ROMIGU-592387 format. One record per residue: x, y, z of N, C-alpha, C in turn. Coordinates in steps of 0.2 Angstrom, whole numbers, plus 5000, padded with zeros to 4 digits. Example, Ala and Ser with C-alpha at 12.3 -4.5 7.8 and 13.67 -1.06 7.14 Angstrom:
BEGIN
506649725039506249785039506649845039
506449895035506849955036506450005039
//
This chain:
BEGIN
571148135522570948195518570448235518
570248295515569748335518569048305514
568548355517567948345513567748365507
567548335502567248355496566648395496
566448455495565848495494565648515488
565148545487564948585479565548605474
566048635478566548685474567248655477
567148595479567748555481568148595486
567848645489568248695494568348635501
568948635502569148575508569348615514
569748655515570048685521569948765521
570148795526570248865526570948875524
570948945523571648965519572048985525
572748955523573248955528573849005524
573949065528574149115525575049085526
575149105518576049075516576349135517
576249185517576549255519576249305520
576449365523576049415525575749455520
575049455520574549495515574449455508
574549385509574449365502573649365499
573449345494572949355492572549315492
571949315496571449245498571449215490
571049155491570749105485570149095486
569549135485569049125488568649075484
568149045489567748985485567249005479
567048985474566849005469566248945468
565648975466565248925465565248875459
564848805459564848775453564248735452
564148715446563648665446563548605449
563148575452563048525456563148465450
563648415452563748355447563648295450
563048265446562848205450563348155450
563848145447564448095447564848105454
564848165455565348185461564948195467
564348195467563848205472563848145477
563948085474564148015478564648025483
565048075483565548085488565348115494
564848145494564548185499564048135502
563848085499563448025503563747975505
564347965504564847905508565047935514
565247895518565447895525566047945526
565948005528566448045528566548085523
566248075518566348115511567048135509
567548065509568248085508568248085499
568748125499569048125491569248055490
569048025483569147965481569947945481
570247885480570847875480571147905474
571747935473572047975467572447925464
572347925456572847885453573347935451
573947925449574547965446574847915441
575147945437575547915431576247945433
576747905436577447915437577947875434
578347905432578947865427578847805425
578247815420578147755417577547715420
577447725426577147675430576447725433
575847665432575147705435575147675442
575047715447575047705454574447735456
574247715463573647735466574047745473
573747825476574047835484573547805488
573847755492573547725498573447775502
572647785505572647835510572847835517
572847755519573147735526573847745527
574247725522575047725521575347775518
575047825514575147875510575747855506
575747785503576247765499575947745493
576347735488576047725480575947655479
575347625476575247555475575147545467
575647515465575747505458575047465455
574847495448574247475445574447455439
574447385438574647335432574447375425
574947385420574747395414574147345411
573747385408573147345406572647365409
572547385415571947375420571447425417
570947415417570447455414569847485418
569647545416569247585420568747625416
568247635418567647665415567747755416
568047765410568147845412567547905410
567447935416566847985415567248045412
567248055407567548105404567148165405
566548175402566148235404566048265410
566348235416566448265422566948275425
567548285422568148295421568148355426
568648365431568748445434569448455433
569348545432570048565432570048625436
570648645439570748715442571348715445
571448775449572048775452572048745460
572548695461572448685467573148715472
572948735478573548755482573648695487
574348675486574648625491574948675498
574748645502574948665510575248615514
575948635515576248585520576048565525
575948515526575548485533575048495534
574648515527573848515529573448505523
572848485522572548465516572548515509
572648505504572648545499571948595498
572048645495571448695495571048685486
570548645487570148645480569748685477
569648745481569148795480569048815473
569648805469569548845463569548775458
569348715460569348675455568648665454
568448655446567748655445567648605438
567048585438566848535431566948575426
567448545421567548575415566848605410
566348565412565648585408565348635412
565548655417565248715421565348785417
565848775412566048835409566348895412
566748865419567048935424567848945420
567948995419568749005416569248995421
569648975420570248965424570649025424
570749065431571149115431571949115430
572149175429572849165428573349165434
573749135433574149115440574249175445
574449225440574649295446574049325450
573449295448572849315451572749285459
573049225459572949195465573449205471
573849255471574249275476574749215477
575049235483575649175485576149175480
576349225478576849235472577649255475
577549255482578349275485578649225486
579149205481579549135481579949125487
580049185491580449165496580149125502
579449135502579049085506579049015503
579248995496579048935493579548895495
579248815495579648765497580248755492
580748725493581248705486581348635486
581548635479581648555477582448525479
582548475477583248455479583748495474
583548525468583948575466583948645469
583648655475583548715477583248765473
582648745469582348775465581648795468
581348855469580748865471580148815468
579748795473579148755470578448795471
578148815465577648845465576948805470
576748835474576248785478575548775475
575448815470574848825467574948795459
574648735458574648685452573948685448
573948675442573348685437573448605436
572848585439572748505438572048495436
572148435433571548395431571348345435
570648325435570448255439569948215435
570248165433569648125428569348075433
568648075434568448015437568447965433
568547895437568647835434568347785439
567847725436567647675440568047615438
568247575444568547505442568047455440
568247405439567547345437567247315442
567547345449567047325454566647375457
566747435454566247495454566547545459
567247535461567447575466567847645462
567547695465567747765461568447785464
568747805458569447845458569447915454
570047955456570148005450570847995448
570948025442571548025439571848095441
572248105443572548185445573248185440
573048245437573748245431573748335428
574448335427574448405424575048425420
575348365418575948355414575648375407
576148395401575848405396575748335392
576148285394575948215391575248195393
575148195400574448185401573948215399
574048295397573648325395573448315387
574048285385573948265377573548195377
573648155382573248085381572548095384
572348145390571648155391571348195384
571548225381571248275374571248225369
571648175369571548115364570948085365
570848065371570348025374569648075372
569548135374569048175373568848185366
569348185361569248175354568748115352
569048055355568747995353568147995356
567848025362567348015364566848065360
567048125356566748165352566548125346
566948095343566948045337566547985337
566547975343566047905346565447925351
565047965347564547985353563947925354
563947895360563547835359562947845366
563147905370562747905376563147875382
563547845381563847805387564547835388
564947805393565647815395566047765391
566547785391567147745387567547705393
567647635390568047605395568747605393
569347625396570047625393570447585397
570947565394571547535397572147565398
572447565405572947605406573647575404
573947615400574547605395575147645396
575647645394576147685394576647685387
576747745387577247755381577847795381
578147835377578747875379579047895371
579547935371579847965366580647975369
581147985364581848005366581848085364
582048115371582148185370583048195369
583148235365583748255364584248265371
583848325374584048335381583948285387
583348255388583148225394583148145392
583248125386583348065385582548035384
582447975388581947935388581247965392
580648005388580148035392579547985391
579447955397578747915397578247975397
577647925394576947975394576347915394
575847955397575247895399574947895392
574447835392574147815387573447795390
572847825389572247795390571947765383
572147705383571847675376571247635376
570747675372570047645372569947575372
569547545374569547475373568847445369
568747505367568047485361567547455365
567447475371566847465375566547545377
565947525379565447585381565047575387
564947595392564547565397564347645399
563747625404563247665406563747695414
563747745417563847765422563547725428
563947685433563547665437562947685441
562347655441561747685444561747715451
562147675455562147695461562547765461
563047785457563347845457563047895454
562647895449562247935446561647945449
561447905454560847945457560947955464
561547975465561848005471561847945478
561947885476561847825480562347825485
562647765487563147765492563747735489
563747735483564347705479564347635478
563947605482564047515481563747515474
563947445471563647435465563547365465
562847345464562547285463563047225458
562847165459563047125454562747125448
562247145446561947175440562147235437
562447275441562747345437563347345437
563747295439564447295439564647305432
565147345430565347355424565547295421
565347275414565747215411566347235408
566947245410567547245406567747185404
567947185397568247115395568947115398
569147065395569947045398570347025393
570347055387570847055381571547075383
571947045378572647045381572747115378
573247155382573447215381574147215380
574447275375575147285374575547315381
576147285382576547315388577047365386
577247415390577447475390578247465388
578447515385579247505383579647495389
580147465389580547455396581047505398
581247565393581647595395581747645400
582147645404582147685411582347765409
581847795412581647875410582447915414
582747955411583247995414583048045418
582548075416582148135420581648115425
581748135432581348115435580848175438
580948225435580448285435579848305433
579848245429579148265423578548235425
578348215431577848165433577148215436
576648185436576048225440576048205447
576448235450576448215457576348295462
576148275468576048345471576748375472
576848455473577448475473577848465479
577448435485577748425491577348385497
//
C-alpha cells in the first residue's frame, strides 16, 4: 500500500475523466500517534480492520484477504487521534488519502460536490449496475492489540458511526488521561425492509491504559515486555447468530 505522510497523501492524482477537479493536499497537525508510521520500515499504512456482515476482519496485506478477528478480542482504542475525511478509491492504484485528517486538528469536511469526479458515466458499477461513488467519507480509529501491534479500524456506515460516537461519549464521561480498552462485539436489529441488520459494538472493558511509549515517542513501534498493554481476559458475550439479508451495508472499499 502507499506511504503515510503528514497529511496522509499517498499517491498522485489519476484523472478519472476529462477535466476533473483535483484533490489538493491539505496541511494537518503532526500527530505523535501516527508519527510512528513514518519511522517504521516502509512507513506503510497499518493493517485495516473492517466490520462486515456481523464479523470483525483484518485485511491481510500479502494475500489481500480478510482474516477474521474473534469476537471479544480487545484493543486499546486511540480515540483522540481518530482521523476522518474523503478517500478517493482508484481502481488498480493506491487510494488517495490527501483529505483525511485528525479530527482534533479542526479541519472541516468538504462537501462532496467540491471534490470533483462527479460524472457518473466514469464510475465503476456494482452487481446491480448502480454507480459507485469513488469518493467515500471514512473514519480511521487507531487501535493497538495486546502485543503492541498497531491497526486502524476503517468505517463509514451509520451503525459504525453510532458505535464510535458512543465510545467517544464514554471517554468524555470518564476522563482518566488514558485510553480505553475495548472488546470487539456485534449486535443488530430487525429492519422491516432489509431484515436483520448487524451493527458493530465497541464494548468498554472498564480498563484504561497509556498509549504505548514507543508509539507516543515516535519509536519503531516495538513494545517491550514492561510496556505491553495488560488487557484482562474476562468472558465476553457472543453476537446474535442471525444471518443478515442485506449484503450492501458494510464498511468496505467500493471496489
